[in-house]
Structures are given as C-alpha cells and as structure tokens.
Backbone as CSV, one residue per row, in Angstrom:
resi,resn,N_x,N_y,N_z,CA_x,CA_y,CA_z,C_x,C_y,C_z
1,UNK,-36.454,58.257,13.048,-35.878,57.810,12.287,-35.725,57.213,10.420
2,UNK,-35.055,56.506,9.833,-35.072,56.405,8.605,-35.689,54.812,8.136
3,UNK,-36.446,54.639,7.806,-37.467,53.739,7.079,-37.385,53.135,6.066
4,UNK,-36.998,53.474,5.689,-35.989,52.982,4.414,-35.956,51.653,4.236
5,UNK,-36.509,50.851,3.165,-36.234,49.374,3.792,-34.173,49.294,2.844
6,UNK,-34.077,48.457,3.641,-32.145,48.468,3.460,-32.264,46.797,2.044
7,UNK,-32.008,46.605,1.611,-31.605,45.492,1.238,-29.960,45.200,1.565
8,UNK,-29.631,43.636,2.315,-28.167,43.177,2.838,-28.089,42.066,2.030
9,UNK,-27.357,41.539,1.509,-26.844,40.724,0.224,-25.766,39.645,1.660
10,UNK,-26.079,38.500,1.843,-25.637,37.124,2.687,-25.262,36.345,2.277
11,UNK,-24.226,35.599,1.367,-23.271,35.127,1.546,-23.384,34.019,2.104
12,UNK,-23.740,32.357,1.720,-24.116,31.554,1.701,-23.004,29.968,1.704
13,UNK,-22.196,29.795,2.221,-20.931,28.910,1.963,-21.769,27.662,2.593
14,UNK,-21.688,26.446,1.570,-22.363,25.070,2.442,-21.128,24.416,2.794
15,UNK,-21.467,23.809,3.567,-20.964,23.000,4.542,-20.735,21.729,4.554
16,UNK,-19.803,21.009,3.869,-20.032,19.394,3.805,-20.557,18.432,5.272
17,UNK,-21.682,18.666,5.335,-21.767,18.005,6.995,-22.309,16.272,6.477
18,UNK,-21.732,15.485,5.422,-22.688,13.866,5.292,-20.860,13.427,6.366
19,UNK,-21.805,12.400,6.804,-20.820,11.398,7.716,-19.593,10.875,6.770
20,UNK,-18.418,10.825,8.106,-17.666,10.564,7.930,-16.937,9.264,8.608
21,UNK,-16.264,8.341,8.472,-15.374,7.735,8.754,-13.964,8.223,9.587
22,UNK,-14.151,7.963,10.951,-13.011,9.212,11.728,-12.040,8.110,12.450
23,UNK,-12.286,6.914,12.060,-11.636,5.795,13.321,-12.382,4.224,12.967
24,UNK,-11.267,3.190,12.193,-11.331,2.070,12.399,-10.667,1.184,13.388
25,UNK,-11.737,0.252,14.025,-10.545,-0.925,14.842,-10.833,-1.600,14.634
26,UNK,-9.326,-3.350,14.802,-10.365,-4.163,14.502,-9.014,-4.964,15.952
27,UNK,-10.110,-5.586,16.898,-9.732,-6.381,18.140,-10.206,-7.910,18.304
28,UNK,-9.603,-7.678,19.260,-10.918,-9.791,20.186,-11.918,-9.023,21.340
29,UNK,-12.867,-10.107,20.732,-13.674,-9.623,21.939,-13.631,-10.447,23.255
30,UNK,-12.296,-11.124,23.534,-12.095,-11.826,24.966,-11.124,-11.054,25.273
31,UNK,-9.865,-9.992,24.355,-8.946,-9.379,24.889,-9.243,-8.349,26.290
32,UNK,-8.093,-8.643,27.171,-8.883,-8.246,28.135,-7.867,-6.570,27.851
33,UNK,-9.094,-5.090,27.698,-9.560,-4.079,28.255,-8.174,-3.055,28.522
34,UNK,-8.207,-3.872,29.643,-7.087,-3.189,30.742,-5.454,-3.686,30.820
35,UNK,-5.494,-4.925,29.141,-4.362,-4.728,28.856,-3.018,-4.206,28.638
36,UNK,-1.852,-4.793,28.518,-0.827,-3.591,27.718,-1.356,-3.289,26.315
37,UNK,-1.082,-1.764,26.275,-1.756,-1.195,24.827,-0.974,-1.938,23.522
38,UNK,-0.315,-2.925,24.085,0.082,-3.993,22.165,-1.590,-4.955,21.937
39,UNK,-1.862,-5.173,23.229,-3.220,-5.971,22.879,-4.509,-5.190,23.174
40,UNK,-4.164,-3.577,22.867,-5.551,-3.042,22.873,-5.766,-3.438,21.155
41,UNK,-7.674,-2.964,21.433,-7.800,-3.308,19.452,-7.032,-2.446,18.746
42,UNK,-6.681,-2.612,17.778,-5.491,-1.626,16.244,-6.480,-0.580,15.871
43,UNK,-6.155,0.701,15.830,-6.602,1.646,15.323,-5.793,1.824,14.068
44,UNK,-7.434,1.308,12.564,-6.256,1.991,11.605,-5.661,3.359,11.230
45,UNK,-6.328,4.155,11.903,-6.307,5.665,11.986,-4.768,6.347,12.968
46,UNK,-4.540,5.820,13.756,-3.890,6.101,14.495,-2.305,4.936,15.231
47,UNK,-3.080,3.683,14.577,-2.057,2.342,14.259,-0.443,2.893,13.824
48,UNK,0.207,2.093,13.911,1.674,2.290,13.833,1.788,0.862,12.434
49,UNK,1.673,2.052,11.211,1.717,1.295,9.596,0.680,0.649,9.789
50,UNK,-0.603,1.251,8.881,-1.680,0.203,8.912,-1.509,-0.703,7.930
51,UNK,-0.894,-0.319,7.256,-0.605,-1.015,5.719,0.266,-2.876,6.032
52,UNK,0.984,-2.840,7.567,1.273,-3.774,7.933,0.448,-4.648,8.365
53,UNK,0.936,-6.423,8.301,-0.506,-7.333,8.293,-0.547,-6.883,10.166
54,UNK,-1.786,-6.948,10.396,-2.451,-7.480,11.546,-1.567,-9.059,12.317
55,UNK,-0.695,-9.078,13.193,-0.291,-9.968,14.213,-1.264,-10.875,14.753
56,UNK,-2.063,-10.134,14.945,-2.634,-10.916,16.456,-3.942,-11.990,16.048
57,UNK,-4.023,-13.383,17.134,-5.219,-13.928,16.941,-6.161,-13.430,17.643
58,UNK,-7.329,-14.057,17.170,-8.761,-13.731,17.946,-9.044,-12.752,17.676
59,UNK,-8.876,-12.228,16.089,-9.435,-11.409,16.127,-10.849,-11.330,14.949
60,UNK,-11.765,-10.346,15.811,-13.576,-10.352,15.530,-13.886,-9.993,15.968
61,UNK,-13.819,-8.951,15.976,-14.958,-7.835,16.300,-13.979,-6.172,15.365
62,UNK,-15.095,-5.620,14.684,-14.660,-4.490,14.268,-15.449,-3.028,14.430
63,UNK,-14.993,-2.164,14.714,-15.737,-0.246,15.326,-14.891,-0.019,14.035
64,UNK,-16.393,0.893,13.591,-15.847,1.982,12.670,-16.467,2.918,13.626
65,UNK,-15.930,4.004,13.495,-16.393,5.050,14.895,-16.511,6.024,13.265
66,UNK,-17.763,7.364,13.262,-17.856,8.240,12.502,-18.044,10.189,13.907
67,UNK,-17.786,10.658,12.761,-18.320,11.970,12.731,-19.070,12.060,13.587
68,UNK,-20.796,11.647,13.431,-21.752,12.019,14.114,-23.010,11.044,13.712
69,UNK,-24.107,11.560,14.449,-25.678,10.375,14.607,-24.399,9.663,13.004
70,UNK,-25.376,8.242,12.488,-25.431,7.971,11.485,-26.729,6.685,11.700
71,UNK,-27.216,6.689,10.349,-28.248,5.902,9.866,-27.643,4.589,9.432
72,UNK,-27.359,3.392,10.367,-26.442,2.491,9.755,-26.901,0.639,10.391
73,UNK,-27.301,-0.372,9.932,-27.466,-1.315,10.434,-25.985,-2.955,10.851
74,UNK,-26.367,-3.431,10.574,-25.597,-4.924,10.361,-25.159,-5.277,9.004
75,UNK,-26.129,-5.449,8.240,-26.702,-5.265,7.013,-25.521,-4.203,6.098
76,UNK,-25.383,-3.168,6.788,-24.351,-2.118,5.921,-22.987,-3.152,5.765
77,UNK,-22.199,-3.281,6.696,-20.841,-4.032,6.493,-20.856,-5.409,5.658
78,UNK,-19.691,-5.432,4.927,-19.133,-5.829,3.958,-17.551,-5.954,4.355
79,UNK,-17.071,-7.674,4.979,-15.725,-7.504,5.487,-15.475,-9.038,4.388
80,UNK,-15.183,-8.866,3.058,-14.843,-10.039,1.870,-13.211,-10.242,2.437
81,UNK,-13.513,-11.647,2.304,-11.379,-11.716,2.002,-10.892,-13.160,1.052
82,UNK,-9.642,-13.578,1.316,-9.528,-14.358,0.119,-9.999,-15.361,0.865
83,UNK,-9.761,-16.091,1.580,-9.409,-17.216,2.238,-11.158,-17.687,3.187
84,UNK,-11.545,-16.404,3.028,-12.943,-16.483,3.656,-14.176,-15.513,2.862
85,UNK,-14.365,-15.919,1.897,-15.522,-14.907,1.443,-16.258,-13.819,1.593
86,UNK,-16.772,-14.377,2.802,-17.963,-13.784,3.569,-17.982,-13.753,5.248
87,UNK,-17.258,-12.849,6.151,-17.021,-12.562,7.114,-17.916,-12.016,7.964
88,UNK,-19.656,-12.061,7.365,-20.365,-11.321,7.965,-21.496,-12.027,8.107
89,UNK,-21.935,-13.363,7.334,-23.270,-13.829,8.199,-23.011,-14.369,9.570
90,UNK,-23.904,-14.133,10.136,-24.084,-14.052,11.634,-24.124,-13.408,11.917
91,UNK,-23.080,-11.826,11.716,-22.497,-11.161,12.474,-23.702,-10.781,13.599
92,UNK,-22.646,-10.067,15.114,-23.493,-9.187,16.347,-23.036,-7.921,15.747
93,UNK,-23.992,-7.091,16.132,-23.581,-5.482,16.302,-24.366,-4.974,16.396
94,UNK,-24.266,-3.813,16.956,-24.981,-3.101,17.735,-24.353,-1.721,17.548
95,UNK,-24.952,-0.852,17.838,-24.627,0.812,17.204,-24.736,1.975,18.716
96,UNK,-23.891,2.739,18.980,-23.781,3.572,20.164,-24.656,5.301,19.794
97,UNK,-24.632,5.464,20.000,-25.508,6.652,19.117,-24.960,8.282,19.944
98,UNK,-24.403,7.742,21.428,-23.534,8.708,21.923,-21.920,9.347,20.952
99,UNK,-21.368,7.590,21.598,-20.118,7.789,20.189,-19.802,7.547,19.440
100,UNK,-20.995,7.240,18.203,-21.171,7.182,17.351,-20.278,5.890,16.554
101,UNK,-19.865,4.971,17.391,-19.184,3.575,17.323,-20.314,2.485,16.795
102,UNK,-19.779,2.083,15.640,-20.700,0.605,14.776,-20.211,-1.203,15.027
103,UNK,-20.619,-1.051,16.091,-19.983,-2.550,16.427,-20.383,-3.815,16.340
104,UNK,-19.383,-4.549,14.994,-19.329,-5.589,14.558,-19.044,-7.192,14.705
105,UNK,-19.324,-7.982,15.595,-18.715,-9.306,16.525,-19.377,-10.646,15.956
106,UNK,-17.842,-11.255,14.586,-18.473,-12.211,13.979,-18.882,-13.584,15.163
107,UNK,-19.807,-14.332,14.721,-20.101,-15.678,15.710,-19.188,-16.203,16.554
108,UNK,-19.795,-16.214,17.830,-19.015,-17.190,18.833,-18.098,-18.481,18.144
109,UNK,-16.725,-18.302,18.923,-15.555,-19.398,17.875,-14.909,-19.048,15.916
110,UNK,-15.772,-18.023,16.200,-15.291,-17.759,14.418,-14.034,-16.441,14.659
111,UNK,-13.232,-16.889,14.037,-12.454,-15.612,14.453,-11.582,-14.956,12.620
112,UNK,-10.704,-13.732,12.689,-10.505,-13.660,11.281,-8.849,-14.267,11.592
113,UNK,-8.470,-15.113,10.332,-7.096,-15.989,10.046,-6.249,-15.338,9.043
114,UNK,-5.691,-16.596,8.936,-4.867,-15.264,7.656,-5.183,-15.182,6.511
115,UNK,-5.170,-14.097,6.214,-6.468,-13.671,5.057,-6.019,-11.534,5.162
116,UNK,-6.232,-11.852,3.147,-6.683,-10.453,2.978,-7.171,-9.782,3.021
117,UNK,-8.433,-8.569,3.338,-9.481,-8.936,3.886,-9.963,-6.954,2.969
118,UNK,-11.043,-6.846,2.324,-11.425,-5.516,2.087,-12.646,-5.581,2.940
119,UNK,-13.100,-4.122,4.088,-13.624,-3.436,4.762,-14.470,-2.612,3.572
120,UNK,-16.002,-2.674,3.605,-16.593,-1.706,2.402,-17.922,-0.908,3.800
121,UNK,-17.969,-0.235,3.863,-19.553,0.961,3.741,-19.948,0.591,2.911
122,UNK,-20.904,0.598,2.421,-21.798,1.828,1.350,-22.112,2.985,1.516
123,UNK,-22.400,3.830,0.562,-23.407,5.224,0.684,-24.445,5.397,1.347
124,UNK,-25.046,4.293,1.581,-26.570,3.897,2.160,-26.988,4.536,3.273
125,UNK,-25.225,4.386,4.212,-25.311,5.387,5.703,-25.015,6.355,4.978
126,UNK,-26.667,7.204,6.108,-26.469,8.160,6.329,-26.713,9.097,7.044
127,UNK,-26.624,10.620,7.437,-26.697,11.188,8.494,-27.652,10.880,9.390
128,UNK,-27.754,10.757,10.955,-29.463,10.402,11.602,-30.043,12.118,11.519
129,UNK,-28.968,12.981,11.261,-29.716,14.407,11.368,-31.360,14.254,10.633
130,UNK,-32.312,14.986,11.227,-34.182,14.622,10.615,-33.217,15.147,9.896
131,UNK,-33.939,15.010,8.479,-34.011,14.902,7.390,-33.349,15.288,6.331
132,UNK,-32.112,14.818,6.683,-30.811,14.374,6.250,-30.900,13.399,4.852
133,UNK,-29.876,13.629,4.083,-29.790,12.550,3.057,-28.665,12.857,2.328
134,UNK,-27.707,13.299,3.000,-26.590,13.119,3.276,-25.785,11.556,3.768
135,UNK,-25.259,11.389,2.477,-24.569,10.373,2.553,-22.720,9.648,2.543
136,UNK,-23.390,8.886,3.601,-21.629,8.415,3.951,-20.039,9.221,2.819
137,UNK,-19.112,9.875,3.271,-17.828,10.495,2.632,-18.605,10.463,1.342
138,UNK,-19.620,11.757,1.343,-20.324,12.333,0.068,-20.862,11.075,-1.304
139,UNK,-21.171,10.467,-0.233,-22.072,8.987,-1.533,-21.132,8.399,-1.938
140,UNK,-19.695,8.598,-1.801,-19.068,7.223,-1.886,-19.163,6.282,-1.246
141,UNK,-19.028,5.855,-0.205,-19.576,4.777,0.720,-17.790,4.921,1.832
142,UNK,-17.397,3.820,1.806,-15.512,3.930,2.633,-15.359,2.627,2.354
143,UNK,-14.129,2.713,1.756,-13.135,0.909,1.213,-11.879,1.204,2.728
144,UNK,-12.203,-0.093,3.237,-10.254,-0.085,3.539,-10.280,-1.778,3.203
145,UNK,-8.852,-1.536,3.273,-8.121,-3.281,2.452,-6.992,-3.086,3.889
146,UNK,-7.011,-4.715,4.553,-5.573,-5.156,5.767,-5.479,-6.213,5.425
147,UNK,-4.699,-7.094,6.257,-4.249,-8.181,6.033,-4.016,-8.772,7.467
148,UNK,-4.325,-10.353,7.418,-3.908,-10.592,9.099,-2.976,-11.909,8.623
149,UNK,-2.306,-11.977,9.395,-0.938,-12.856,9.290,-0.747,-13.380,10.756
150,UNK,-1.543,-13.921,11.646,-1.138,-14.069,13.069,0.511,-14.660,13.257
151,UNK,0.967,-14.184,14.416,2.426,-14.657,14.494,3.131,-13.330,13.871
152,UNK,3.024,-12.781,12.686,3.899,-12.053,12.096,4.019,-10.841,13.092
153,UNK,5.207,-10.921,14.533,4.961,-10.268,15.654,5.431,-8.505,14.729
154,UNK,6.474,-8.677,13.723,7.850,-7.534,13.286,6.271,-6.988,12.230
155,UNK,5.528,-7.930,12.152,5.161,-6.895,10.935,5.519,-7.099,9.595
156,UNK,6.420,-7.866,9.433,6.635,-7.426,7.815,6.294,-8.613,6.505
157,UNK,4.961,-9.202,6.872,4.446,-9.930,5.602,4.815,-11.435,5.899
158,UNK,5.708,-11.389,6.877,6.264,-13.588,6.590,6.231,-13.868,7.985
159,UNK,6.151,-15.179,8.497,6.334,-15.595,9.658,7.441,-16.570,9.583
160,UNK,8.411,-15.946,10.843,9.690,-16.689,10.466,10.322,-16.782,11.743
161,UNK,11.281,-17.351,12.612,12.281,-17.212,13.655,11.819,-15.886,14.494
162,UNK,12.753,-15.443,13.359,12.505,-13.933,14.028,11.400,-13.314,14.900
163,UNK,10.472,-13.272,14.717,8.611,-13.617,14.912,9.200,-14.357,16.597
164,UNK,9.551,-15.198,16.844,9.399,-15.687,17.981,10.484,-15.633,18.744
165,UNK,11.752,-14.665,17.970,12.439,-14.466,19.381,12.060,-12.805,19.608
166,UNK,11.169,-12.022,18.750,10.794,-11.041,18.971,9.725,-11.360,20.143
167,UNK,8.694,-12.323,20.414,7.929,-12.513,21.663,8.602,-12.646,22.501
168,UNK,10.346,-13.572,22.293,10.283,-13.996,23.763,10.843,-13.002,24.607
C-alpha cells in the first residue's frame, strides 16, 4: 500500500453551548399540584398570553428551567417590583441538577401581591460543564418583566365585576 502522508482538511463549526433559559414558572407553594390546570404554576413560555397580568393570590415561588446543568445560587436571582423594591431578601433556594431547575421561594407568609416585576439572572450564571466559561444567553443574562394583579380573572389589567362573574 501507499504510505505517502495525506492532508485532510477538517472544518469545525462552533456550536453555541451557552446555557439558555427554556421556561420560567410562577406559582404558589401551597397550591395542590393535583389541582386543575388553572391552578398549576404558570409558564411564561407555554402559558396563554404571557404579557397579561397574573391573576392569582399566594404567588411565592419562581422556577427557572435551563437547557443544561448550570452553576447558580440563591444570590443570582434579582426580583424587583414597583411596590416591593426587592423580593429576594430571605428567599429559599434549591437547584435540581437532573431537571436543570432553579427554584426560589419567598419566606413563609410572604407573597407577591399587586406589582409590576422585573426578574433578572446575570451572565455570571455559567455552564456546569467542567472547564466551561460559557455564560447565560451568550453573556447577556436573562430578563423577564411581568405584572401581578390578584383577582384579574380575565387578565385585562383591571379588576371589575366582570372578574367576579368569571369566577362564579
């Protein structure tokens, strides 16, 4: 056989492997998970009209789901509002490295009430892959704005008698 050295040209296309947020849920820790779908935690990615105000009371849990394992801590969440400047004081935190879900829960008997909120995760949230320095959303972090208006059943931005009729 021919033993002449051969040159092989290989083109490598980089793959964006930075962590991405694939869902955000807001719910209540006291909610019965076996309850009807309208009492299940609300998904901003699959929920109906994620820009409309959330109408529920007793909201105290934020879950962020990533597309891969990440390095994240309680201090990485910023949740600020107009009526409450900082919701993150004293929050509980868990991270499930199998489902890639970070969960923050407000302290006992504290809930998100009527407010316009901003949720932020910084670019310091990084991939947990050994040796990786890839940061969340290619280094820009993640931002989500949402409103909470308990009782706004039809989610039109105001509470009126129509909302009571919708509940009845």
